[in-house]
C-alpha positions as CSV (number, residue, x, y, z in Angstrom):
1,M,120.5,113.0,88.1
2,T,118.3,116.2,88.7
3,A,115.2,115.9,90.7
4,G,112.1,116.6,89.0
5,A,109.6,119.4,90.2
6,P,107.9,118.5,93.6
7,I,104.8,116.2,93.5
8,A,102.1,117.1,95.9
9,F,100.8,114.2,98.1
10,L,97.4,116.0,98.2
11,D,96.8,118.7,95.9
12,L,93.8,120.8,97.0
13,K,94.9,124.0,95.1
14,S,94.7,122.3,91.7
15,Q,91.4,120.8,92.6
16,Q,90.0,124.4,93.7
17,R,91.3,125.6,90.3
18,R,89.5,122.7,88.2
19,L,86.2,123.2,90.3
20,G,86.5,127.0,90.9
21,S,83.3,128.1,89.5
22,A,81.1,125.3,91.0
23,L,82.7,125.9,94.4
24,R,82.4,129.7,94.5
25,E,78.5,129.5,93.3
26,R,77.8,127.0,96.0
27,V,79.6,129.0,98.7
28,D,78.3,132.4,97.5
29,A,74.7,131.0,98.0
30,V,75.5,130.4,101.5
31,F,76.7,133.8,101.9
32,D,73.6,135.2,100.2
33,H,71.2,133.5,102.7
34,C,73.6,133.8,105.7
35,Q,72.0,130.5,107.2
36,F,75.6,129.4,108.4
37,V,74.2,126.7,110.9
38,M,72.0,124.0,109.5
39,G,71.3,126.0,106.4
40,P,69.4,124.3,103.4
41,E,72.7,122.9,102.0
42,V,73.0,120.5,105.0
43,A,69.6,118.9,104.2
44,E,70.4,118.7,100.5
45,L,73.8,117.0,101.1
46,E,72.2,114.6,103.5
47,S,69.5,113.6,100.9
48,R,72.2,113.1,98.0
49,L,74.7,111.1,100.4
50,A,71.8,108.8,101.4
51,A,70.9,108.3,97.7
52,Y,74.3,107.6,96.7
53,A,74.8,105.0,99.3
54,G,71.4,103.6,99.1
55,A,70.6,104.3,102.8
56,T,67.5,105.4,104.2
57,E,68.7,108.2,106.3
58,C,71.8,110.3,106.4
59,V,72.6,112.8,109.4
60,G,75.3,115.5,108.7
61,V,77.7,116.0,111.6
62,S,80.8,118.1,112.4
63,S,83.4,115.3,112.0
64,G,83.9,111.7,111.4
65,T,85.2,111.2,115.1
66,D,81.8,112.9,116.2
67,A,79.9,110.7,114.1
68,L,81.3,107.7,115.9
69,Q,80.7,109.3,119.1
70,I,77.1,110.1,118.3
71,V,76.3,106.4,117.2
72,M,78.0,105.0,120.5
73,M,76.1,107.5,122.8
74,A,72.7,106.6,121.1
75,E,73.3,103.0,122.3
76,G,74.4,104.0,125.6
77,I,77.9,102.7,125.5
78,G,80.0,103.6,128.5
79,P,81.9,102.5,131.6
80,G,82.4,98.5,131.8
81,D,81.6,98.0,128.1
82,A,84.2,96.5,125.5
83,V,84.3,97.9,122.1
84,F,86.2,95.6,119.7
85,L,88.2,97.3,116.7
86,P,91.4,96.9,114.7
87,A,94.6,97.9,116.1
88,F,95.8,99.0,112.6
89,T,93.7,102.3,112.1
90,Y,93.6,105.9,112.9
91,T,93.3,107.0,116.5
92,A,89.7,108.3,116.4
93,T,88.3,104.7,116.3
94,A,89.8,103.9,119.7
95,E,89.5,107.4,121.2
96,V,85.6,107.5,121.1
97,P,85.1,104.5,123.4
98,L,87.6,105.9,125.9
99,V,85.8,109.4,125.8
100,L,82.6,107.7,126.7
101,G,84.2,105.6,129.6
102,A,84.2,102.3,127.6
103,T,87.3,100.2,126.8
104,P,88.7,99.5,123.2
105,V,89.7,96.0,122.7
106,F,92.2,95.8,120.0
107,V,92.1,93.1,117.4
108,D,94.8,92.1,114.8
109,V,94.3,92.6,111.1
110,D,94.6,90.3,108.0
111,P,98.2,90.3,106.6
112,N,96.9,90.8,103.1
113,T,94.1,93.2,103.1
114,F,95.2,95.1,106.3
115,Q,91.2,94.7,107.4
116,I,90.3,93.4,110.6
117,D,90.7,89.7,111.1
118,P,87.3,88.0,111.9
119,N,88.8,84.9,113.3
120,H,90.9,87.0,115.7
121,L,88.0,89.1,116.6
122,A,86.0,85.9,117.5
123,L,88.9,84.8,119.6
124,R,89.3,88.4,121.5
125,I,85.5,88.4,122.2
126,A,85.9,84.9,123.9
127,E,88.9,86.1,125.9
128,I,87.1,89.1,127.1
129,R,84.0,87.0,128.1
130,V,86.3,84.6,130.1
131,T,87.9,87.5,132.1
132,G,84.6,88.9,133.2
133,R,86.0,92.4,133.7
134,L,84.2,94.0,130.6
135,L,80.8,93.4,128.9
136,P,81.3,92.9,125.1
137,R,78.9,95.4,123.6
138,A,80.0,96.4,120.2
139,I,82.3,95.8,117.0
140,V,83.7,98.7,114.9
141,G,84.7,97.6,111.4
142,V,87.1,100.0,109.8
143,D,87.0,100.2,105.9
144,L,90.7,100.9,105.8
145,F,92.5,102.8,103.2
146,G,89.4,102.7,100.8
147,Q,88.7,99.1,100.8
148,P,85.6,97.4,102.7
149,A,86.1,95.4,105.9
150,P,85.0,91.8,105.8
151,W,81.4,92.7,106.4
152,H,79.9,89.1,105.9
153,A,82.1,87.5,108.3
154,L,81.7,90.6,110.7
155,R,77.8,90.3,110.7
156,E,78.2,86.6,111.6
157,V,80.5,87.3,114.6
158,A,78.3,90.2,115.8
159,A,75.0,88.1,115.6
160,A,76.7,85.0,117.2
161,N,77.8,87.2,120.1
162,D,74.7,89.6,120.3
163,L,76.9,92.6,119.7
164,L,76.3,96.0,118.0
165,L,78.0,96.4,114.7
166,F,79.2,99.8,113.5
167,D,81.0,100.8,110.2
168,D,83.9,103.3,110.5
169,C,83.8,104.2,106.8
170,A,85.8,107.6,107.3
171,Q,88.4,106.6,104.4
172,S,86.2,104.5,102.2
173,F,83.0,106.4,101.0
174,G,82.5,105.6,97.5
175,A,83.8,102.1,97.7
176,S,81.7,99.0,97.1
177,L,81.3,95.4,98.0
178,D,79.3,92.9,96.0
179,G,78.3,95.7,93.7
180,R,76.7,97.7,96.4
181,K,78.1,101.0,97.8
182,L,79.2,101.0,101.2
183,G,76.8,102.6,103.9
184,R,74.3,99.8,104.6
185,E,76.8,97.0,105.9
186,A,76.0,97.7,109.7
187,L,73.6,99.3,112.2
188,A,75.3,102.7,111.5
189,T,77.9,103.8,109.0
190,T,80.1,107.0,109.9
191,L,81.7,109.0,107.3
192,S,84.6,111.7,107.4
193,F,85.0,114.6,105.1
194,F,88.4,115.7,106.2
195,P,90.1,117.4,103.3
196,S,92.4,114.2,102.5
197,K,89.4,111.8,102.0
198,P,88.2,110.8,98.6
199,L,85.0,113.1,99.3
200,G,86.7,115.7,101.4
201,G,85.7,119.2,102.4
202,Y,87.6,122.4,103.2
203,G,87.6,121.8,106.9
204,D,86.1,119.3,109.2
205,G,82.9,117.4,108.6
206,G,81.1,114.1,108.8
207,A,77.8,112.2,108.4
208,I,76.1,109.0,109.7
209,L,74.1,106.7,107.4
210,T,71.5,104.3,108.7
211,D,68.4,102.5,107.7
212,D,66.7,103.1,111.0
213,P,64.6,106.3,111.0
214,E,64.1,106.2,114.8
215,R,68.0,106.0,115.3
216,A,68.4,108.8,112.8
217,A,66.1,111.0,114.8
218,L,68.2,110.2,117.9
219,Y,71.3,111.1,116.1
220,R,69.9,114.6,114.9
221,S,69.0,115.2,118.6
222,L,72.4,114.1,119.9
223,R,74.3,116.3,117.4
224,S,72.3,119.4,118.5
225,H,72.8,119.4,122.3
226,G,70.0,116.7,122.9
227,E,67.3,118.9,121.6
228,G,63.7,117.8,120.8
229,K,61.2,119.3,118.6
230,A,61.8,122.7,120.0
231,R,65.0,124.6,120.1
232,Y,64.9,124.9,124.0
233,E,63.5,121.5,124.7
234,V,66.4,119.6,126.0
235,L,65.6,115.7,126.2
236,R,68.9,114.4,126.7
237,T,72.7,115.1,127.0
238,G,74.1,115.6,123.5
239,M,76.9,117.4,122.0
240,N,77.6,120.4,119.4
241,G,78.0,118.1,116.5
242,R,76.4,119.9,113.7
243,L,77.8,120.2,110.0
244,D,78.5,123.5,109.0
245,T,76.6,124.9,106.0
246,I,79.6,126.1,104.2
247,Q,81.2,122.6,104.4
248,A,77.9,121.1,103.2
249,A,78.1,123.5,100.3
250,V,81.8,122.6,99.3
251,L,80.8,118.9,99.5
252,L,77.7,119.4,97.1
253,A,80.0,120.9,94.6
254,K,82.6,118.1,94.9
255,L,79.9,115.4,94.9
256,D,79.0,116.3,91.5
257,V,82.5,115.1,90.2
258,F,83.1,112.5,92.8
259,D,82.6,109.3,90.4
260,E,85.1,110.9,88.0
261,E,87.6,111.4,90.7
262,L,87.0,107.9,91.9
263,A,87.7,106.6,88.5
264,R,90.9,108.5,88.3
265,R,92.2,107.2,91.6
266,D,91.4,103.7,90.4
267,A,93.3,104.3,87.1
268,I,96.4,105.6,89.2
269,A,96.1,102.5,91.5
270,Q,96.1,100.2,88.4
271,A,99.2,102.0,86.9
272,Y,101.0,101.6,90.2
273,D,100.1,98.0,90.3
274,A,101.6,97.4,86.8
275,G,104.7,99.5,87.3
276,L,105.6,98.2,90.9
277,Q,105.1,94.5,90.2
278,N,107.9,92.2,91.3
279,C,109.5,95.2,93.1
280,V,107.4,95.9,96.2
281,R,104.4,94.4,97.6
282,T,101.4,96.2,96.3
283,P,97.9,96.4,97.8
284,V,95.8,93.1,97.8
285,R,92.3,93.8,96.7
286,V,89.2,92.8,98.9
287,S,87.4,90.2,97.0
288,D,84.2,91.3,95.0
289,S,85.1,95.0,95.9
290,R,86.0,98.4,94.5
291,S,88.3,100.6,96.4
292,A,87.8,104.4,96.8
293,W,91.7,104.6,97.1
294,A,92.0,106.9,99.8
295,I,95.4,105.6,100.4
296,Y,97.6,103.5,98.3
297,A,100.0,101.6,100.6
298,I,103.0,99.4,99.5
299,L,105.2,97.2,101.7
300,A,108.8,97.2,101.7
301,E,110.9,94.2,102.6
302,D,111.5,95.6,106.1
303,E,111.9,98.9,108.1
304,A,115.5,99.5,106.8
305,A,114.3,99.0,103.2
306,R,111.5,101.6,103.8
307,T,113.9,104.1,105.2
308,R,116.1,103.7,102.0
309,L,113.1,104.1,99.7
310,Q,111.6,107.1,101.5
311,A,115.1,108.7,101.2
312,Q,115.2,108.1,97.5
313,L,111.8,109.5,97.0
314,R,112.5,112.6,99.0
315,A,115.6,113.1,96.8
316,D,113.3,113.0,93.8
317,N,110.8,115.5,95.1
318,I,108.3,112.7,95.6
319,P,106.2,112.7,98.8
320,S,105.4,109.6,100.9
321,A,103.7,108.9,104.3
322,I,103.4,106.2,106.8
323,Y,100.1,104.9,107.7
324,Y,100.7,104.1,110.5
325,P,104.0,104.2,112.3
326,L,102.6,102.7,115.3
327,P,99.5,100.3,116.0
328,L,97.1,101.6,118.4
329,H,97.8,99.3,121.1
330,L,101.5,100.6,121.4
331,Q,100.4,104.3,121.2
332,P,101.1,106.1,124.7
333,A,97.5,107.0,125.1
334,Y,96.3,103.4,124.7
335,R,99.0,101.3,126.3
336,D,97.6,101.4,129.8
337,H,94.1,100.2,128.4
338,H,95.6,97.3,126.4
339,D,95.2,93.8,127.9
340,G,98.7,92.8,126.5
341,A,97.4,90.4,123.7
342,A,100.0,89.9,121.0
343,L,99.1,91.7,117.7
344,P,101.9,90.6,115.6
345,V,100.5,91.5,112.1
346,S,99.7,95.2,113.0
347,E,103.1,95.6,114.5
348,G,104.8,94.2,111.4
349,L,102.7,96.3,109.1
350,A,103.8,99.4,111.0
351,R,107.4,98.7,110.2
352,R,107.1,98.1,106.5
353,I,104.0,100.2,105.0
354,L,104.6,103.3,102.9
355,A,101.7,105.4,101.2
356,L,102.3,106.9,97.8
357,P,100.6,109.8,96.3
358,I,97.1,109.1,94.9
359,H,94.7,112.0,94.1
360,P,92.6,112.9,91.1
361,E,95.2,115.7,90.2
362,L,98.1,113.4,89.7
363,T,99.3,113.4,86.2
364,D,100.2,110.4,84.2
365,D,103.8,111.7,84.0
366,E,104.0,112.2,87.8
367,V,102.4,108.7,88.2
368,A,105.4,107.4,86.0
369,R,108.1,109.4,87.8
370,V,106.9,107.7,91.1
371,I,107.1,104.2,89.5
372,V,110.5,104.9,88.1
373,A,111.9,106.3,91.6
374,I,110.6,103.3,93.6
375,R,112.1,100.8,90.9
376,Q,115.6,102.6,90.9
377,A,115.7,102.6,94.8
C-alpha cells in the first residue's frame, strides 16, 4: 500500500494563507506606527482577551512561563515554600517555583481525564505539613490538553488549607466549564500563545487574567522591571516580561476567527471519537465542560503497542507525538527535588499516551486517513 501525502501535525503555513490579508493588515499597522514595545495593539488585545474570558483584568506578557513567574513573584513565593502541581504536565509549571527558590511538590493525576487528582493533592499537602520542612503556599491547577482542571474540588482544597490557587491555562484558553469560559477559576489565570496553542502567535507570548485590579497593577509593574508610574521609578525587583506588539497584532487577527477554529477542532475530536471507538482509549471528557482541543491524546494498550502504532503511522506519512514521555518527577532536572512519593498514574500514562494531529487546517480526508491507519495498526 502506497503512503499518502504527508499530514502536518501543526500547519501554520496553511493558516497564514487562510488569514493572510488580516494578518498583513495588523502587522503592517505596527510597522507604520513603529511602537514595537507596548504599542496600542497590546492594550487592545488585553481588553479583548479579558472580555472573551469574562475577567476584569488582562496583562499581556512575554510567555506563559513568564506569566506563571510574575503571579508567583507577586505573592512572594520563594525559599521554603511548597507549590503543589501535577506531575503529568509541561516543565514550565515546575520550573518556575524552582527559579524562585521554592519547591515543586508533585501530585498524581486522574487516570481518566489526566487532570490533577484532588484527593491525592489533599494527601500530599498533609504529608508536607507533617514533615515540617516546607511551608505549603500554593496550588497550580493545570488545564491539560485543552480541558479544565477539577476547579470546584481544587477551590475546596485550597480554602481548607489556606493556600493560594493559580490556573495554568497555557493549553486551554477557549475551553469552558459549567458554561463559562476558563479565566476566572483561580486567583490568577496564566495563558500561553506559543504557536502550537489553540490561540497561538508567531513567536512567544502570554497573558495573565485576574479579577483583582490591585494584583493586575502589580503584574504590570513586575513585567516591566518593577517600574512605577514613571519610566525610571523602580519600586520593586521585576523582570523584562512584556508582550511584543507584533505578537499582539498577530493574535488580534487570529482572535477574530478563534471560535471558528475551536469549532473545527471539536469536530475533528468527535470524528476521532467515532472512528476510533473499540480500538484505542479515546479522551474522556471532563464533566460539564467543552475542550479547546490543544491536544487529542489516545492511550495504547502498553508501550510496545504504542511503538508499533507510531511506526505504522510514520509509514503512512502521519505524524504523532508523545505528551509526555516522562512525568516531571522522573525528569533529571527535578529528580533531586522530589520526595520519593509514588505517582503510578502519571508514570503509566507516559508509557501509553500518543497525540494525534488536531488543528483547524486538517481536512476531513486527512482525519479519515488517520482513523484508517490506526484501525489497521
